[in-house]
PAZAPA-4460 file (N, C-alpha, C; in steps of 0.05 Angstrom, whole numbers, plus 32768, in hexadecimal, padded with zeros to 4 digits):
% residues 325
    n_x    n_y    n_z   ca_x   ca_y   ca_z    c_x    c_y    c_z   seq   type   mol
   84A4   814F   8021   849B   8139   8033   8481   812E   8029     1      M     A
   8480   8115   8022   8467   8109   8018   8462   80EE   8026     2      T     A
   8448   80E7   8026   8440   80CE   8031   8432   80BE   801A     3      T     A
   843D   80A8   8011   8432   8099   7FFB   8419   808A   8003     4      T     A
   8408   8084   7FEF   83EF   8075   7FF5   83F6   805A   8001     5      L     A
   840C   804E   7FF7   8412   8033   8001   8419   8034   801F     6      E     A
   8427   804A   8027   842E   804D   8044   8414   8051   8054     7      Q     A
   8402   8061   8049   83E9   8067   8057   83D9   804D   805B     8      V     A
   83D7   803D   8045   83C7   8025   8047   83D4   8012   805B     9      E     A
   83EE   8012   805D   83FC   8000   8070   83F4   8008   808D    10      K     A
   83F2   8021   8092   83EB   802A   80AD   83CF   8021   80B5    11      T     A
   83BE   801C   80A1   83A2   8014   80A8   83A2   7FF8   80B5    12      A     A
   83B7   7FE8   80B0   83B8   7FCE   80BC   83B8   7FCF   80DB    13      Q     A
   83C1   7FE6   80E6   83C1   7FE9   8103   83A5   7FE8   810E    14      L     A
   8391   7FF0   80FE   8376   7FF2   8108   836C   7FD6   8111    15      S     A
   8376   7FC1   8105   836D   7FA7   810D   8373   7FA1   812A    16      K     A
   8388   7FAE   8135   838F   7FAB   8151   8387   7FC3   8161    17      N     A
   8373   7FD1   8158   8369   7FE9   8167   837E   7FFE   8169    18      N     A
   838F   8001   8155   83A4   8014   8155   83A2   8027   813C    19      Q     A
   83B1   803C   813D   83B1   804F   8126   83CC   805D   8126    20      M     A
   83D2   8069   810F   83E8   807B   810D   83DD   8097   810B    21      S     A
   83E7   80A9   811D   83DD   80C4   811F   83F1   80D7   8114    22      L     A
   83E9   80E7   80FF   83FB   80FC   80F6   83F6   8115   8108    23      M     A
   840B   811F   8113   8409   8135   8127   8415   814E   811B    24      I     A
   8406   8164   811E   840E   817D   8112   8406   8195   8124    25      F     A
   8410   81AC   811D   8408   81C5   812A   83FE   81D8   8115    26      Q     A
   83EB   81E9   811D   83E0   81FD   810A   83EC   8219   810E    27      V     A
   83FC   821B   8122   840B   8234   8127   8429   822D   812A    28      Q     A
   843A   8241   8124   8456   823D   8127   845E   8244   8144    29      F     A
   846F   8235   8150   8477   823B   816C   8487   8256   816E    30      P     A
   8484   8262   8184   8494   827A   818A   84A4   8275   81A3    31      R     A
   84B6   8287   81A9   84C8   8283   81C0   84B8   827F   81DA    32      E     A
   84A1   828D   81DC   8492   828C   81F5   8478   827D   81F2    33      D     A
   8475   826D   81DC   845B   8260   81D7   845F   8247   81C6    34      Y     A
   8455   8231   81D0   8455   8217   81C1   8438   8212   81BA    35      T     A
   8431   8212   81A0   8415   820E   8198   840C   81F2   819E    36      P     A
   83F1   81EE   81A0   83E7   81D4   81A5   83ED   81C1   818D    37      P     A
   83EC   81A7   8193   83F0   8193   817F   83D5   8187   8177    38      Y     A
   83D3   8180   815E   83BA   8174   8153   83C2   815B   8143    39      Y     A
   83AE   8149   8140   83B4   8131   8132   839D   8127   8120    40      G     A
   83A4   8117   810C   8390   810A   80FB   839B   80EF   80F3    41      M     A
   8389   80DD   80ED   8391   80C2   80E6   83A1   80C2   80CC    42      N     A
   83B9   80B6   80CC   83C9   80B6   80B4   83BB   80A9   809D    43      V     A
   83A8   8097   80A3   8399   8089   808E   838B   809D   807B    44      F     A
   8384   80B4   8086   8375   80C8   8076   8388   80DA   8066    45      K     A
   83A2   80D8   806C   83B6   80EA   805F   83BF   80DD   8045    46      V     A
   83BE   80EC   8030   83C8   80E2   8016   83E4   80ED   800F    47      R     A
   83E9   8106   8015   8403   8112   8011   8407   812A   8024    48      E     A
   8420   8131   8028   8427   8149   8037   8438   815A   8025    49      V     A
   8430   8173   8020   843C   8184   800C   8448   819D   8019    50      L     A
   845D   81A7   800D   8467   81C1   8015   8455   81D7   8009    51      E     A
   844A   81E7   801A   8437   81FB   8010   8442   820E   7FFB    52      G     A
   845B   8215   7FFD   8467   8229   7FEB   8469   821E   7FCE    53      R     A
   8467   8203   7FCB   846B   81F7   7FB1   8452   81F7   7FA0    54      A     A
   843B   8200   7FAB   8422   81FF   7F9D   8414   821A   7F9C    55      Y     A
   840E   8223   7F84   8400   823C   7F81   83E2   8238   7F85    56      D     A
   83D6   824B   7F93   83B9   824A   7F98   83AA   8258   7F81    57      L     A
   8394   824B   7F78   8382   8257   7F65   8369   825F   7F74    58      S     A
   835E   8277   7F6E   8347   8280   7F7D   832E   8270   7F77    59      E     A
   831E   826D   7F8B   8304   8260   7F88   82EE   8274   7F8E    60      M     A
   82E0   827E   7F7A   82CB   8293   7F80   82B4   8288   7F90    61      P     A
   82A9   829A   7FA1   8291   8294   7FB0   8294   827C   7FC3    62      D     A
   82AC   827A   7FCF   82B0   8265   7FE2   82B2   826F   7FFE    63      T     A
   82B1   825D   8011   82B4   8264   802D   82CF   8270   8032    64      N     A
   82D2   8284   8044   82EC   828F   804A   8300   827B   8055    65      P     A
   82F7   8264   805E   830A   8250   8067   8318   8242   8050    66      L     A
   830E   8244   8038   831A   8239   8020   832D   824D   8014    67      I     A
   8347   8247   8015   835B   825A   800A   835A   825B   7FEB    68      E     A
   8353   8245   7FDF   8353   8242   7FC2   8358   8225   7FBB    69      G     A
   8362   8221   7FA3   8367   8206   7F99   8384   8203   7F90    70      M     A
   838F   81EB   7F94   83A9   81E5   7F89   83A6   81CE   7F75    71      I     A
   83B9   81CD   7F62   83B9   81B6   7F4F   83CE   81A2   7F58    72      E     A
   83C6   818A   7F5B   83D8   8174   7F63   83D6   815E   7F4E    73      L     A
   83E9   815D   7F3C   83EA   8149   7F27   83D0   8148   7F18    74      R     A
   83C6   815F   7F10   83AE   8160   7EFF   8394   8161   7F0E    75      G     A
   8395   815E   7F28   837D   815F   7F39   837C   8179   7F49    76      V     A
   8365   8186   7F49   8362   819F   7F58   8356   8199   7F73    77      Y     A
   8363   81A3   7F88   835A   819E   7FA4   8356   81B9   7FB2    78      L     A
   833F   81BB   7FC1   833C   81D3   7FD1   834F   81D2   7FE9    79      P     A
   8359   81E9   7FF1   836B   81EA   8008   835D   81F9   801F    80      V     A
   835A   81EC   8036   834C   81F8   804D   8361   8205   805F    81      I     A
   835B   821D   8067   836C   822C   807A   8366   8222   8096    82      D     A
   8373   820D   809E   836E   8201   80B8   8374   8214   80CF    83      L     A
   838A   8224   80CE   838E   8237   80E4   8376   824A   80E7    84      P     A
   836C   8254   80D1   8356   8267   80D2   833D   825A   80DF    85      K     A
   8338   8241   80D8   8321   8233   80E4   8324   8232   8103    86      W     A
   833D   8231   810C   8342   822F   8128   8348   824A   8135    87      M     A
   8344   825F   8126   8346   827A   8132   8361   8287   8130    88      G     A
   8373   827C   811F   838E   8287   811D   8392   8291   8100    89      F     A
   83A3   82A5   80FD   83A9   82B0   80E3   83C7   82AC   80DE    90      E     A
   83CE   82A0   80C7   83EA   829D   80BF   83F3   82B7   80B1    91      M     A
   840C   82BE   80B7   8418   82D4   80A8   8421   82C9   808C    92      T     A
   8427   82DB   807A   8431   82D3   8060   844A   82C2   8062    93      D     A
   845B   82CB   8075   8474   82BC   8079   846F   82A0   8084    94      E     A
   845C   829E   8096   8455   8283   80A1   8448   8272   808C    95      E     A
   8437   827E   807B   842A   826F   8066   843E   8263   8052    96      R     A
   8454   8272   804E   8469   8269   803C   8477   8251   8048    97      E     A
   8478   824E   8062   8485   8237   806F   8472   8221   8075    98      K     A
   8458   8224   806F   8444   8211   8078   8443   81F7   8068    99      S     A
   8433   81E5   8071   842F   81CA   8065   8412   81C7   805D   100      I     A
   840D   81B9   8048   83F2   81B2   803F   83EF   8194   8042   101      I     A
   83DC   818B   8053   83D6   816E   8055   83C0   8168   8042   102      I     A
   83C5   8156   802F   83B1   814D   801C   83A3   8134   8029   103      V     A
   8388   8136   802C   837A   8122   803B   8362   8118   802B   104      S     A
   8358   8100   8032   8342   80F4   8025   832C   80EE   803A   105      D     A
   8315   80FA   8037   82FE   80F5   8049   82E7   80EC   8038   106      F     A
   82E1   80D2   8038   82CB   80C7   8028   82CE   80CF   800B   107      S     A
   82E6   80CD   8001   82EC   80D3   7FE5   82EA   80F1   7FDE   108      H     A
   82E9   8102   7FF3   82EC   811F   7FEF   8309   8126   7FF5   109      N     A
   8318   812E   7FE1   8334   8134   7FE5   8337   8152   7FE9   110      F     A
   8345   8159   7FFF   8348   8175   8006   8365   8179   800F   111      I     A
   836D   8193   800F   8387   819A   801B   8381   81AA   8035   112      G     A
   8391   81A6   8049   838E   81B4   8062   83A9   81C1   8069   113      M     A
   83A9   81DC   806C   83C2   81E9   8072   83C8   81E8   8090   114      R     A
   83E1   81E0   8097   83E9   81E0   80B3   8405   81ED   80B4   115      V     A
   840E   81F2   80CD   8428   81FF   80D0   843F   81EB   80CA   116      A     A
   843E   81D5   80D9   8453   81C1   80D4   844B   81A6   80DF   117      H     A
   8458   8191   80D5   8453   8176   80DE   8466   816F   80F4   118      I     A
   845B   8166   810B   846B   815D   8122   8476   8141   811D   119      H     A
   8465   8130   8112   846E   8114   810D   8456   8101   810D   120      G     A
   845C   80E8   810D   8448   80D3   810D   844C   80C1   8125   121      V     A
   8437   80BB   8134   8439   80AA   814B   8423   8094   814A   122      E     A
   842A   807D   8152   8417   8067   8153   8408   8068   816E   123      E     A
   83EE   8066   816D   83DD   8067   8184   83CA   804F   8186   124      K     A
   83C4   8047   819E   83AE   8035   81A2   8394   8045   81A5   125      D     A
   837F   803B   8199   8366   804B   819B   835D   804E   81B7   126      W     A
   8365   803C   81C9   835E   803F   81E5   836B   8057   81F1   127      A     A
   8381   8061   81E5   838F   8079   81EE   8383   8093   81E3   128      D     A
   836F   8090   81D1   8362   80A7   81C6   8349   80AC   81D7   129      I     A
   8348   80C4   81E4   8333   80C9   81F7   831F   80DE   81EB   130      K     A
   8305   80DC   81F4   82F2   80EF   81EB   82F9   810C   81F3   131      P     A
   82EF   811F   81E4   82F5   813B   81EA   82EA   8143   8205   132      A     A
   82F7   8156   8211   82ED   8160   822B   82F6   817D   822D   133      S     A
   82F4   8189   8245   82FD   81A4   8248   831B   81A4   824E   134      N     A
   832A   81B6   8241   8347   81B6   8243   8350   81D2   824D   135      Y     A
   8365   81D1   825C   8372   81EA   8265   8388   81F2   8251   136      N     A
   8380   81F2   8238   8392   81F8   8222   8382   8209   820E   137      V     A
   8390   821A   8200   8383   822D   81ED   837A   821E   81D4   138      D     A
   8364   820F   81D6   8359   8202   81BF   833B   8206   81BF   139      V     A
   832E   8205   81A8   8311   8206   81A5   8307   81EA   81A7   140      N     A
   82FA   81E3   81BD   82F1   81C8   81C2   82DB   81C0   81AF   141      T     A
   82CD   81D3   81A2   82B8   81CC   818F   82C4   81C0   8176   142      N     A
   82DE   81C3   8172   82EB   81B8   815A   82FB   819F   8160   143      Q     A
   82FC   8197   8179   830B   8180   8182   82F7   8169   8188   144      V     A
   82FE   8152   817D   82EC   813B   8181   82F8   8127   8196   145      V     A
   8313   8125   8196   8321   8113   81A8   833C   811F   81B0   146      N     A
   834A   8111   81C2   8365   8119   81C9   8376   8101   81D1   147      H     A
   8390   8105   81D0   83A2   80F1   81DA   83BB   8101   81E4   148      T     A
   83D1   80F3   81E7   83EA   8100   81F1   8401   80F9   81DE   149      Y     A
   8414   810B   81DA   842B   8105   81CB   843B   80EF   81DA   150      L     A
   8448   80DD   81CA   8456   80C6   81D6   8469   80CE   81EC   151      D     A
   8466   80C1   8203   8478   80C5   8219   8477   80E0   8227   152      G     A
   8461   80EF   8223   845E   8109   822F   8442   810D   823A   153      T     A
   843E   8123   8248   8423   812B   8250   8419   8142   823F   154      D     A
   8424   8144   8226   841B   8159   8214   8403   8150   8204   155      T     A
   83ED   8160   8206   83D5   8159   81F9   83D7   815B   81DA   156      L     A
   83CA   8149   81CD   83C7   814A   81B0   83A9   8147   81A9   157      C     A
   839E   815C   819C   8382   815D   8197   837B   8152   817C   158      F     A
   8366   8142   817A   835D   8137   8161   8345   8147   8158   159      I     A
   8347   8152   8141   8332   8165   8137   831A   8156   812B   160      L     A
   8303   8163   812C   82EB   8159   811F   82EC   8162   8102   161      D     A
   82F9   8153   80F2   82FE   815B   80D6   82E3   815C   80C6   162      I     A
   82D0   814B   80CD   82B6   814C   80C0   82A9   8167   80C5   163      E     A
   82AB   8171   80DD   82A0   818B   80E4   82AE   81A1   80D4   164      K     A
   82C9   819E   80D1   82D8   81B2   80C1   82CE   81B2   80A4   165      L     A
   82CA   819B   8098   82C1   8199   807C   82A5   81A5   8079   166      L     A
   8294   81A0   808C   8279   81AB   808A   8279   81C9   808C   167      I     A
   828A   81D4   809E   828B   81F1   80A1   829A   81FF   808B   168      E     A
   82AF   81F2   8080   82BF   81FE   806B   82B2   81FC   8050   169      A     A
   82A1   81E7   804C   8295   81E2   8032   8276   81E1   8036   170      M     A
   826A   81F8   8039   824D   81F9   803F   823C   81EC   802A   171      P     A
   8245   81ED   8011   8235   81DF   7FFC   8234   81C1   8000   172      T     A
   824B   81B6   8009   824C   819A   8010   823A   8194   8028   173      M     A
   823B   81A6   803C   822A   81A2   8054   820D   81A3   804D   174      A     A
   8206   81B6   803B   81EA   81B9   8033   81E0   81A0   8025   175      E     A
   81F1   8195   8014   81EB   817D   8006   81E7   8165   8019   176      K     A
   81F9   8164   802D   81F8   814E   8040   81DE   814F   8050   177      I     A
   81D8   8166   805C   81C1   8167   806E   81A6   8169   805F   178      F     A
   81A7   8174   8046   818E   8174   8037   8188   8157   802E   179      S     A
   819C   8147   8028   8197   812B   8021   818B   811C   8038   180      S     A
   8194   8123   8051   8188   8116   8068   816B   811E   806C   181      A     A
   8164   8137   8066   8149   8140   8069   8137   8135   8052   182      K     A
   8143   8135   803A   8133   812C   8023   812C   810F   8023   183      D     A
   813C   80FF   8031   8136   80E2   8031   811B   80DC   803E   184      V     A
   8111   80EF   804F   80F7   80EB   805B   80E0   80F0   8049   185      G     A
   80E5   80FB   8031   80CF   8101   801E   80C7   80E8   800F   186      S     A
   80D6   80D3   8012   80CF   80B9   8005   80C5   80A6   801A   187      Q     A
   80B6   8092   8010   80AB   807E   8022   80BB   8064   801F   188      T     A
   80C4   8059   8035   80D3   8040   8035   80C4   802B   8045   189      Y     A
   80C1   8015   8039   80B3   7FFF   8046   80C6   7FEC   8054   190      D     A
   80CE   7FF4   806D   80E1   7FE4   807B   80D3   7FCC   8089   191      F     A
   80E2   7FB6   808B   80D6   7F9F   8099   80D2   7FA6   80B7   192      C     A
   80C2   7F95   80C4   80BC   7F9A   80E0   80D4   7F9C   80F2   193      D     A
   80E8   7F8B   80ED   8100   7F8B   80FE   810E   7FA6   80FD   194      K     A
   8110   7FB2   80E5   811D   7FCC   80E2   810B   7FE2   80EB   195      V     A
   80F2   7FE1   80E3   80DF   7FF6   80E9   80DA   7FF9   8107   196      A     A
   80DA   7FE3   8115   80D4   7FE3   8132   80ED   7FE1   8144   197      Q     A
   8103   7FD9   8139   811C   7FD6   8148   812A   7FF0   814B   198      G     A
   8141   7FEF   8158   8151   8007   815D   816C   8004   8150   199      E     A
   8175   8018   8142   8190   8019   8136   81A3   8025   814B   200      I     A
   81B9   8018   814F   81CE   8023   8161   81E5   802C   814F   201      L     A
   81F1   8044   8155   8208   804D   8145   821C   805B   8157   202      F     A
   8235   8056   8150   824C   8062   815E   825A   8076   814B   203      A     A
   825D   808F   8154   8268   80A4   8143   8272   80BA   8155   204      E     A
   828C   80C1   8153   8296   80D5   8165   8294   80F2   815B   205      D     A
   828E   80F6   8141   828A   8111   8137   826D   811A   813C   206      S     A
   826A   8130   814B   824F   813A   8151   8240   8141   8137   207      K     A
   824F   814B   8123   8242   8153   810A   8236   813A   80FC   208      S     A
   8246   8125   80FC   823C   810C   80EE   8226   80FF   80FF   209      I     A
   8228   8101   811A   8213   80F7   812B   81F8   8104   8124   210      Q     A
   81FA   811F   8121   81E2   812E   811A   81D7   8125   80FF   211      K     A
   81E8   8122   80EB   81E0   8119   80D1   81D2   80FE   80D2   212      Y     A
   81DF   80EB   80E0   81D4   80D0   80E1   81B9   80CF   80EF   213      M     A
   81B7   80DF   8105   819D   80E1   8113   8187   80EC   8101   214      G     A
   818E   8100   80F0   817B   810B   80DD   8172   80F6   80C9   215      M     A
   8185   80E7   80BF   817D   80D2   80AB   816A   80BE   80B7   216      V     A
   8171   80B4   80CF   8160   809F   80DB   8145   80AB   80E4   217      F     A
   8145   80C4   80ED   812B   80D1   80F4   811A   80D4   80DC   218      D     A
   8125   80DC   80C5   8115   80E0   80AD   810B   80C5   80A2   219      Q     A
   8119   80B0   80A8   8110   8095   80A0   80FC   8089   80B4   220      L     A
   80F9   8097   80CA   80E6   808D   80DF   80F1   8076   80EE   221      G     A
   810B   8074   80F1   8118   805E   80FF   8123   8066   811A   222      L     A
   811E   8056   812E   8129   805B   8148   8147   8058   8148   223      K     A
   8156   8069   8157   8173   8067   8157   817E   8071   8171   224      H     A
   8197   8069   8177   81A5   8072   818E   81C3   8074   8187   225      R     A
   81CE   808C   818C   81EA   8091   8184   81FC   8091   819C   226      G     A
   8215   808A   8197   822A   8089   81AC   8243   8097   81A2   227      F     A
   8251   80A5   81B4   8268   80B5   81AD   8281   80A5   81A6   228      D     A
   8282   808C   81AD   8299   807B   81A5   8291   805E   81A6   229      N     A
   82A3   804D   819D   829D   8031   819B   829A   8023   81B5   230      G     A
   82A9   802C   81CA   82A7   801F   81E4   828B   8024   81F0   231      R     A
   8280   803C   81ED   8266   8041   81F8   8251   8030   81EA   232      L     A
   8254   802C   81D0   8241   801A   81C2   8243   7FFD   81CC   233      L     A
   825C   7FF4   81CF   8260   7FD9   81D8   8256   7FD5   81F5   234      L     A
   825A   7FE9   8206   8250   7FE7   8221   8231   7FE5   8221   235      D     A
   8224   7FF5   8210   8207   7FF4   820E   81FE   7FD8   8205   236      H     A
   820B   7FCE   81F0   8203   7FB3   81E6   8206   7F9E   81FC   237      V     A
   821C   7FA0   820C   8221   7F8D   8221   820C   7F8F   8237   238      A     A
   8200   7FA7   823A   81EC   7FAB   824F   81D1   7FA0   8248   239      S     A
   81CC   7F99   822F   81B2   7F90   8226   81B0   7F72   822B   240      L     A
   8198   7F6A   8234   8193   7F4D   8239   8195   7F3E   821F   241      E     A
   818A   7F48   820A   818D   7F3D   81EF   818B   7F53   81DB   242      D     A
   8190   7F4D   81C2   8191   7F62   81AD   8179   7F60   819A   243      L     A
   8163   7F54   81A4   814C   7F52   8193   8140   7F6D   818B   244      S     A
   8145   7F81   819B   813A   7F9C   8195   814C   7FAD   8184   245      G     A
   8164   7FA2   817D   8178   7FB1   816D   8176   7FA6   8150   246      V     A
   8173   7FB9   813D   8171   7FB0   8121   818C   7FB0   8113   247      S     A
   819B   7FC5   8116   81B5   7FC9   8108   81C8   7FD8   811A   248      I     A
   81E2   7FD3   8117   81F6   7FE3   8124   8207   7FF0   810F   249      I     A
   8209   800B   8110   821B   801A   80FF   8233   8022   8110   250      F     A
   824B   8020   8105   8263   8029   8114   8276   8038   8102   251      T     A
   8281   804E   810C   8298   805B   8100   82B0   804A   8105   252      D     A
   82C6   8050   80F7   82DF   8042   80FD   82F1   8051   8110   253      L     A
   82F4   806B   810C   8306   807B   811D   82F7   8086   8135   254      E     A
   82FB   807A   814C   82EE   8083   8164   8300   807F   817C   255      M     A
   82FC   8090   8191   830C   808C   81A9   8303   8073   81B9   256      P     A
   8313   806A   81CA   830D   8054   81DD   830C   8039   81CE   257      M     A
   82FC   8037   81BA   82FA   801E   81AA   82F4   8025   818D   258      A     A
   8305   801D   817B   8300   8023   815F   82EA   8012   8153   259      S     A
   82E2   8018   813B   82CE   8007   812E   82D7   7FEB   812A   260      G     A
   82F1   7FE7   8125   82FC   7FCC   8123   82F7   7FBC   813D   261      H     A
   82FB   7FCA   8153   82F6   7FBC   816D   82D9   7FB7   8171   262      T     A
   82C8   7FC9   8169   82AB   7FC5   816A   82A3   7FAC   815B   263      V     A
   82AD   7FA9   8143   82A7   7F92   8132   82B1   7F78   8140   264      I     A
   82CA   7F78   8149   82D6   7F60   8154   82C7   7F58   816E   265      K     A
   82C0   7F6B   817F   82B3   7F64   8198   8296   7F5A   8193   266      E     A
   8288   7F67   8181   826D   7F5F   817C   826C   7F43   816F   267      L     A
   827F   7F3E   815E   827F   7F23   8151   8289   7F0D   8163   268      R     A
   8297   7F15   8178   82A2   7F00   818B   828E   7EF8   81A0   269      S     A
   8279   7F08   81A3   8265   7F02   81B8   824D   7EF3   81AC   270      Q     A
   8243   7EDF   81BA   822E   7ECE   81B0   8215   7EDE   81A9   271      L     A
   820D   7EF0   81BC   81F4   7EFE   81B8   81F5   7F13   81A1   272      K     A
   820D   7F1D   819B   820F   7F31   8186   821C   7F27   816C   273      S     A
   8221   7F0D   816C   8230   7F01   8155   8222   7F06   813A   274      R     A
   8207   7F06   813B   81F8   7F08   8122   81EA   7F22   811D   275      N     A
   81F2   7F37   812D   81E5   7F51   8129   81F1   7F5E   8110   276      I     A
   81E0   7F6B   80FF   81EB   7F78   80E7   81FD   7F90   80EF   277      P     A
   8214   7F91   80E3   8227   7FA7   80E8   822E   7FB6   80CE   278      I     A
   822A   7FD0   80CF   8230   7FE1   80B8   8246   7FF4   80C0   279      V     A
   825C   7FF5   80B1   8271   8008   80B7   826B   8022   80A7   280      V     A
   826B   8039   80B5   8265   8053   80A9   827E   8064   80AF   281      H     A
   828E   806A   809A   82A8   8076   809F   82B1   8087   8088   282      T     A
   82C3   809A   808E   82D0   80AA   8079   82EA   809C   806F   283      S     A
   82F1   8086   807B   8309   8077   8073   8301   8063   805E   284      M     A
   82FE   806D   8045   82EF   805E   8031   8301   8051   801B   285      T     A
   8319   8048   8022   8329   803A   800E   831E   801E   800A   286      S     A
   8323   8012   7FF3   831A   7FF7   7FED   8327   7FE3   8001   287      D     A
   8340   7FE9   8008   834E   7FD7   801B   8340   7FD7   8036   288      N     A
   8338   7FEF   803F   832B   7FF0   8059   8310   7FE3   8059   289      N     A
   8301   7FE7   8043   82E7   7FDA   8040   82EA   7FBB   8041   290      S     A
   82FE   7FB1   8034   8302   7F94   8033   8309   7F8A   804F   291      R     A
   831A   7F99   805E   8322   7F90   8078   830B   7F8E   808B   292      E     A
   82F9   7FA2   808C   82E4   7FA1   80A0   82CF   7F8C   8099   293      V     A
   82CB   7F87   807F   82B9   7F72   8077   82C4   7F57   807E   294      L     A
   82DE   7F54   807C   82EB   7F3A   8084   82E9   7F36   80A2   295      E     A
   82E9   7F4C   80B1   82E7   7F4B   80CE   82CB   7F43   80D8   296      M     A
   82B7   7F47   80C7   829C   7F3F   80CF   8287   7F54   80CB   297      G     A
   828E   7F6C   80C2   827A   7F80   80BB   826A   7F77   80A3   298      A     A
   8251   7F7F   80A1   8241   7F77   808A   8243   7F89   8072   299      D     A
   8244   7FA4   8078   8244   7FB7   8062   8256   7FCF   806A   300      F     A
   825F   7FDD   8056   8272   7FF3   8059   8267   800B   804B   301      F     A
   8263   8022   8059   8256   8039   804E   8268   8052   8052   302      V     A
   826E   8061   803D   827C   807A   8040   826A   808E   804F   303      G     A
   8277   80A0   805E   8268   80B3   806E   8257   80C6   805D   304      K     A
   8241   80CD   8068   822E   80E1   805D   8225   80DB   8041   305      V     A
   821F   80C2   803C   8213   80B9   8023   81F7   80AF   802A   306      D     A
   81E3   80C1   802A   81C9   80BA   8034   81BC   80A3   8024   307      T     A
   81BE   80A5   8009   81B2   8090   7FF8   81BE   8075   7FFE   308      G     A
   81D8   8074   8003   81E6   805B   8008   81DE   8050   8023   309      L     A
   81D9   8062   8037   81D0   8058   8051   81B5   804A   804E   310      I     A
   81A3   8057   8040   8188   804B   803C   818B   8030   802D   311      V     A
   819B   8030   8018   819E   8017   8008   81AA   8001   801A   312      D     A
   81BC   8009   802C   81C9   7FF5   803D   81B6   7FEA   8052   313      T     A
   81A4   7FFB   805C   818F   7FF1   806E   817E   7FDC   8060   314      I     A
   8177   7FE2   8047   8167   7FCE   8038   8177   7FB5   8033   315      K     A
   8192   7FB7   802F   81A2   7F9F   802C   81A3   7F8F   8046   316      K     A
   81A4   7F9D   805D   81A3   7F8F   8076   8189   7F7F   8079   317      V     A
   8173   7F8C   8071   8159   7F7E   8072   815A   7F64   8061   318      E     A
   8165   7F67   8049   8166   7F50   8037   8177   7F3A   8042   319      A     A
   818E   7F41   804E   81A1   7F2D   8058   8198   7F20   8072   320      K     A
   818B   7F30   8084   8185   7F26   809E   8167   7F21   80A4   321      Y     A
   8156   7F31   8099   813B   7F32   80A3   8126   7F2A   808E   322      Y     A
   812E   7F22   8077   811B   7F19   8062   811D   7EFB   805F   323      T     A
   8107   7EED   8062   8107   7ED0   805F   810F   7EC9   8042   324      A     A
   8120   7EB4   803F   8127   7EAC   8023   8110   7EA0   8014   325      P     A
***
């Protein structure tokens, strides 16, 4: 079972209408007396779905226990994350033999994630994706960022905080990310008055990435306010008399209630927000996606957790909006 890149890119077109295709899977195999929870991730991030038994694992020394090892896929070596283990479950050897590896792309970091089996793909409206809350189901809510329901049922489907998974499974990557956020403060940046004195607004549903972005802006000495989803950011903007105190808006693309595409469309459709600088900050980093959001009215497109690029982009916003010709 494979998902081609062309099919994945096609599903991204749904985003223009505040929709997505959700790949739904389970990390445990069902038993006669137990139906495991369902989980989902945006199909846009999926590059291939592989039969686990077809790929031999090579050991990776000195790695986190969540990393099973590496597989070779057409000459490229990918780390495989034990998703069940991250969620507190252990697969038996027999179950591992029947398992699936989802090959995914997060900001050009290609990884494999082992799951029990794929339930299917369902199209969802982002308005149907709800923020995480307390559930009467055996799930670790610290690993869940949003939820929805399987089509035509009242069965919950949990959307995982994959950025949190990557940070916990790959501590060297996490150290690089957060040290870059801290180190940026060791340099002096001469921001214009509008940026230095204004407030940056950003929408991001991953708590880990919220923390990272807050660290970057703090180290730069810039005021900022974060929101858990696009709708909360839009509501805040609507509540302001004017936007003279706002310097830049950063938005993720994948968010509950209102996606980044909706944020861009609504901000650009309103007179008071029509000319506010908008930067998309996302792990959905294909060239096609970048082109789409720029065509919709965003000013710049930044892959997630690239501190240097965030700083460079702020300077580009200054040059485009706040520097006299």
